[in-house]
C-alpha positions as a printed NumPy array, in Angstrom:
array([[-42.641,   8.472,  32.695],
       [-46.33 ,   7.752,  32.214],
       [-48.465,   8.431,  29.177],
       [-50.331,  11.013,  31.228],
       [-47.106,  12.921,  31.845],
       [-46.426,  13.155,  28.122],
       [-49.96 ,  14.46 ,  27.554],
       [-49.713,  17.387,  29.964],
       [-50.648,  20.802,  28.578],
       [-50.172,  19.745,  24.967],
       [-50.651,  22.306,  22.202],
       [-51.072,  21.005,  18.784],
       [-22.414,  17.598,  22.178],
       [-20.403,  19.781,  20.55 ],
       [-20.865,  19.795,  16.799],
       [-19.165,  16.867,  15.051],
       [-16.508,  17.38 ,  12.415],
       [-17.735,  19.484,   9.518],
       [-20.38 ,  21.27 ,  11.603],
       [-19.005,  24.495,  13.055],
       [-21.245,  27.113,  14.712],
       [-20.578,  30.565,  13.281],
       [-21.255,  33.986,  14.723],
       [-21.948,  36.095,  11.635],
       [-25.315,  37.076,  10.114],
       [-27.304,  36.128,  13.217],
       [-30.808,  37.257,  13.976],
       [-31.422,  39.739,  16.741],
       [-32.959,  37.77 ,  19.627],
       [-33.044,  37.69 ,  23.416],
       [-29.716,  36.483,  24.756],
       [-29.877,  32.818,  25.681],
       [-27.291,  30.053,  25.862],
       [-28.404,  26.901,  24.086],
       [-27.161,  23.355,  24.34 ],
       [-26.413,  22.142,  20.828],
       [-26.898,  18.53 ,  19.784],
       [-26.161,  17.551,  16.176],
       [-26.748,  13.927,  15.169],
       [-26.117,  13.271,  11.466],
       [-26.081,   9.458,  11.779],
       [-29.772,   8.951,  12.561],
       [-31.774,   7.022,  15.176],
       [-34.992,   4.945,  15.266],
       [-38.197,   6.843,  15.874],
       [-38.635,   5.743,  19.491],
       [-35.152,   6.995,  20.396],
       [-35.652,  10.302,  18.61 ],
       [-38.902,  10.96 ,  20.442],
       [-37.388,   9.833,  23.754],
       [-34.548,  12.313,  23.293],
       [-36.918,  15.159,  22.45 ],
       [-39.124,  14.346,  25.446],
       [-36.042,  14.186,  27.681],
       [-34.988,  17.639,  26.504],
       [-38.49 ,  18.924,  27.265],
       [-38.325,  17.461,  30.775],
       [-34.961,  19.174,  31.327],
       [-36.347,  22.47 ,  30.055],
       [-39.265,  22.24 ,  32.464],
       [-37.329,  21.015,  35.504],
       [-34.005,  22.835,  35.118],
       [-34.818,  25.771,  32.8  ],
       [-32.416,  24.297,  30.223],
       [-32.64 ,  25.242,  26.538],
       [-31.556,  22.97 ,  23.713],
       [-31.422,  22.928,  19.933],
       [-31.187,  19.448,  18.434],
       [-30.638,  18.675,  14.721],
       [-31.001,  15.047,  13.73 ],
       [-31.998,  12.299,  11.307],
       [-34.072,   9.1  ,  11.365],
       [-32.642,   5.642,  10.691],
       [-34.512,   3.705,   9.504],
       [-36.986,   6.079,   7.819],
       [-40.04 ,   6.435,  10.025],
       [-43.714,   7.357,   9.973],
       [-44.553,   9.626,  12.915],
       [-48.114,  10.233,  14.055],
       [-49.415,  13.262,  15.926],
       [-50.202,  12.848,  19.615],
       [-53.979,  12.907,  19.106],
       [-54.126,  11.568,  15.561],
       [-56.555,   8.702,  14.983],
       [-54.754,   5.515,  13.931],
       [-57.882,   4.151,  12.23 ],
       [-56.745,   6.197,   9.226],
       [-53.787,   3.877,   8.711],
       [-53.457,   0.221,   7.759],
       [-51.57 ,  -1.2  ,  10.724],
       [-51.29 ,  -4.643,   9.153],
       [-49.7  ,  -3.238,   5.998],
       [-47.336,  -1.09 ,   8.061],
       [-46.204,  -4.025,  10.196],
       [-45.859,  -6.435,   7.246],
       [-43.747,  -3.857,   5.419],
       [-41.476,  -3.41 ,   8.44 ],
       [-42.099,   0.341,   8.526],
       [-40.872,   2.06 ,  11.673],
       [-43.731,   4.022,  13.238],
       [-43.862,   6.208,  16.331],
       [-46.35 ,   8.554,  17.977],
       [-44.945,  11.991,  18.762],
       [-45.461,  13.809,  22.071],
       [-46.61 ,  16.794,  19.976],
       [-49.786,  17.305,  17.99 ],
       [-50.404,  17.604,  14.28 ],
       [-50.682,  14.954,  11.586],
       [-48.533,  12.247,  10.053],
       [-45.05 ,  12.897,   8.66 ],
       [-42.82 ,  10.543,   6.675],
       [-39.239,  11.098,   7.885],
       [-36.566,  10.156,   5.355],
       [-34.685,  12.846,   3.404],
       [-34.715,  15.697,   5.882],
       [-33.114,  17.614,   8.698],
       [-35.269,  17.343,  11.797],
       [-34.975,  20.119,  14.354],
       [-36.106,  20.122,  17.985],
       [-36.198,  23.131,  20.281],
       [-36.865,  22.569,  23.987],
       [-36.746,  25.61 ,  26.253],
       [-38.549,  27.537,  28.961],
       [-41.524,  29.413,  27.537],
       [-39.899,  32.594,  28.86 ],
       [-37.163,  32.252,  26.251],
       [-39.656,  33.479,  23.632],
       [-42.464,  34.898,  25.776],
       [-45.29 ,  32.548,  24.801],
       [-45.816,  29.289,  22.865],
       [-47.296,  31.253,  19.949],
       [-44.324,  33.628,  19.902],
       [-41.978,  30.647,  20.049],
       [-43.707,  28.999,  17.074],
       [-43.23 ,  32.044,  14.901],
       [-39.836,  33.029,  16.322],
       [-38.32 ,  29.61 ,  15.664],
       [-39.703,  29.616,  12.133],
       [-38.201,  33.063,  11.549],
       [-34.787,  31.695,  12.516],
       [-35.191,  28.638,  10.299],
       [-36.362,  30.767,   7.369],
       [-33.256,  32.957,   7.78 ],
       [-31.111,  29.819,   7.614],
       [-32.797,  28.693,   4.392],
       [-32.394,  32.149,   2.863],
       [-28.671,  31.976,   3.611],
       [-28.588,  28.895,   1.35 ],
       [-30.346,  30.772,  -1.462],
       [-33.955,  29.682,  -0.871],
       [-36.614,  32.407,  -0.962],
       [-38.081,  31.359,   2.38 ],
       [-41.007,  33.294,   3.892],
       [-43.578,  32.714,   6.629],
       [-47.171,  31.843,   5.812],
       [-49.655,  34.606,   6.691],
       [-51.091,  34.372,  10.189],
       [-54.618,  34.155,   8.808],
       [-53.933,  30.618,   7.583],
       [-55.15 ,  27.932,   9.955],
       [-54.103,  24.353,  10.455],
       [-56.175,  21.429,   9.153],
       [-58.843,  20.324,  11.661],
       [-57.411,  17.483,  13.79 ],
       [-60.101,  14.998,  12.702],
       [-59.402,  15.457,   9.01 ],
       [-57.143,  12.891,   7.329],
       [-53.972,  13.845,   5.552],
       [-50.262,  14.369,   6.039],
       [-48.738,  17.314,   7.866],
       [-47.501,  18.757,   4.565],
       [-50.922,  18.738,   2.86 ],
       [-51.443,  22.415,   3.719],
       [-49.572,  25.205,   5.535],
       [-50.629,  26.805,   8.785],
       [-50.083,  30.45 ,   9.699],
       [-46.476,  31.218,  10.571],
       [-44.998,  28.136,   8.893],
       [-42.055,  28.301,   6.487],
       [-42.784,  28.408,   2.757],
       [-40.574,  28.503,  -0.317],
       [-42.291,  29.689,  -3.465],
       [-45.594,  29.534,  -1.597],
       [-45.125,  25.848,  -0.777],
       [-44.525,  24.342,   2.621],
       [-40.936,  23.193,   3.225],
       [-40.986,  22.798,   7.033],
       [-43.686,  21.035,   9.014],
       [-43.698,  21.64 ,  12.784],
       [-45.596,  20.668,  15.924],
       [-45.476,  21.937,  19.489],
       [-46.362,  20.86 ,  23.019],
       [-46.224,  22.736,  26.317],
       [-45.316,  21.049,  29.592],
       [-45.29 ,  23.079,  32.798],
       [-43.074,  26.132,  32.243],
       [-41.44 ,  24.776,  29.077],
       [-42.26 ,  23.806,  25.514],
       [-41.017,  21.46 ,  22.827],
       [-41.237,  22.335,  19.154],
       [-39.86 ,  20.008,  16.535],
       [-40.303,  19.618,  12.826],
       [-39.068,  18.364,   9.475],
       [-37.05 ,  20.424,   7.007],
       [-37.539,  18.565,   3.725],
       [-34.359,  18.085,   1.713],
       [-35.687,  15.727,  -0.969],
       [-38.173,  12.905,  -1.5  ],
       [-41.904,  13.083,  -0.86 ],
       [-44.646,  12.264,   1.631],
       [-46.23 ,   9.621,  -0.618],
       [-45.594,   6.842,   1.906],
       [-48.424,   8.263,   4.011],
       [-50.882,   7.684,   1.192],
       [-49.478,   4.196,   0.638],
       [-50.326,   3.099,   4.189],
       [-53.553,   5.07 ,   4.541],
       [-56.987,   3.472,   4.649],
       [-58.299,   6.609,   2.91 ],
       [-55.802,   7.264,   0.106],
       [-58.449,   8.919,  -2.065],
       [-59.083,  11.525,   0.64 ],
       [-55.391,  12.385,   0.778],
       [-55.129,  12.51 ,  -3.016],
       [-58.126,  14.869,  -3.107],
       [-56.378,  17.284,  -0.755],
       [-53.167,  17.411,  -2.764],
       [-54.226,  16.82 ,  -6.382],
       [-55.301,  20.362,  -7.314],
       [-52.143,  22.159,  -6.197],
       [-48.751,  21.102,  -4.959],
       [-48.692,  22.133,  -1.332],
       [-45.149,  21.094,  -0.348],
       [-41.669,  21.37 ,  -1.768],
       [-38.132,  20.381,  -0.836],
       [-34.94 ,  22.384,  -0.604],
       [-33.366,  20.378,  -3.404],
       [-36.308,  21.152,  -5.681],
       [-36.332,  24.818,  -4.687],
       [-32.594,  25.302,  -5.218],
       [-32.217,  22.986,  -8.204],
       [-29.407,  21.021,  -6.585],
       [-28.772,  18.437,  -3.927],
       [-28.761,  19.865,  -0.401],
       [-27.01 ,  18.041,   2.426],
       [-27.772,  17.641,   6.113],
       [-24.46 ,  19.351,   6.943],
       [-25.298,  22.414,   4.823],
       [-28.616,  22.977,   6.538],
       [-27.274,  22.277,  10.023],
       [-24.443,  24.765,   9.518],
       [-26.875,  27.37 ,   8.191],
       [-29.16 ,  26.99 ,  11.221],
       [-26.258,  27.277,  13.651],
       [-24.89 ,  30.325,  11.825],
       [-28.162,  32.258,  11.905],
       [-29.665,  31.05 ,  15.189],
       [-28.953,  34.278,  17.034],
       [-27.866,  32.985,  20.459],
       [-24.72 ,  31.392,  21.836],
       [-24.183,  27.649,  22.088],
       [-22.643,  25.693,  24.932],
       [-20.856,  22.39 ,  24.523],
       [-22.543,  19.42 ,  26.128],
       [-21.708,  15.827,  26.943],
       [-22.963,  13.103,  24.601],
       [-26.675,  12.667,  25.163],
       [-28.534,   9.366,  25.381],
       [-32.27 ,   8.733,  25.574],
       [-33.57 ,   7.543,  28.929],
       [-34.533,   3.845,  28.772],
       [-37.925,   4.582,  30.347],
       [-38.761,   7.116,  27.632],
       [-37.52 ,   4.843,  24.849],
       [-39.741,   2.093,  26.249],
       [-42.726,   4.441,  26.257],
       [-42.311,   5.573,  22.648],
       [-41.679,   2.013,  21.424],
       [-44.759,   0.657,  23.228],
       [-47.583,  -0.267,  20.797],
       [-50.058,   0.778,  23.505],
       [-48.774,   4.356,  23.078],
       [-48.301,   4.271,  19.309],
       [-51.718,   2.81 ,  18.514],
       [-53.643,   4.208,  21.471],
       [-56.245,   6.165,  19.467]])
């Protein structure tokens, strides 16, 4: 796949042991059968993005729908598709051995470490429109967090995302329709449309912080200015006052998703896509 193919129309496994889809307390939603992929062991950034892009291709070409829940190993800095890399100190990143990848979706930088990452790839018709999908997916994720005891709500639609040329991490401010707990952002998401399908993926913060982004930024004072007056993000562990596991959140999402799941064969990233997302020419292209 070429870089141009990834750029098109961009907007902004059965469960392993211990992860059992449930049928109770589900949201009312259009009937749709979803492939379910749960990967608690973690993958490098290039493989994670290759898998998500592969699911998007399948959604576009074969009208397939998939929900993927996964981790990153090692921890990784992901950059938005159109984010300017001049904001970041590439030399410091490479000397520190930090894994870095550019996403096929828009938005700003995210530090992936203590989290559950979700990816939804499906025909646009599954939700009606990309905007409806953005909010509908967040409604399902918020229901999952509420089932764990978190007072999750959606940010008002009047909120807008940070301008794309403004530095700062994804979690520095919420956008309309994103998931908040106690008024603070707990899930950061990005979306891209390709043909008749879309990909939306994002980070559900379990613990930790996004401070690594400031550490490798060429403009750390700008990022500190955005986040010094008010805490704009939180984690599930902080919100619930206890440690929250990947398995807990994955089970909650599966239990409240609202549609049926089909079993699927083990899924591997296509070598061509892994090569693309590991290519410095893609990662540092802007």
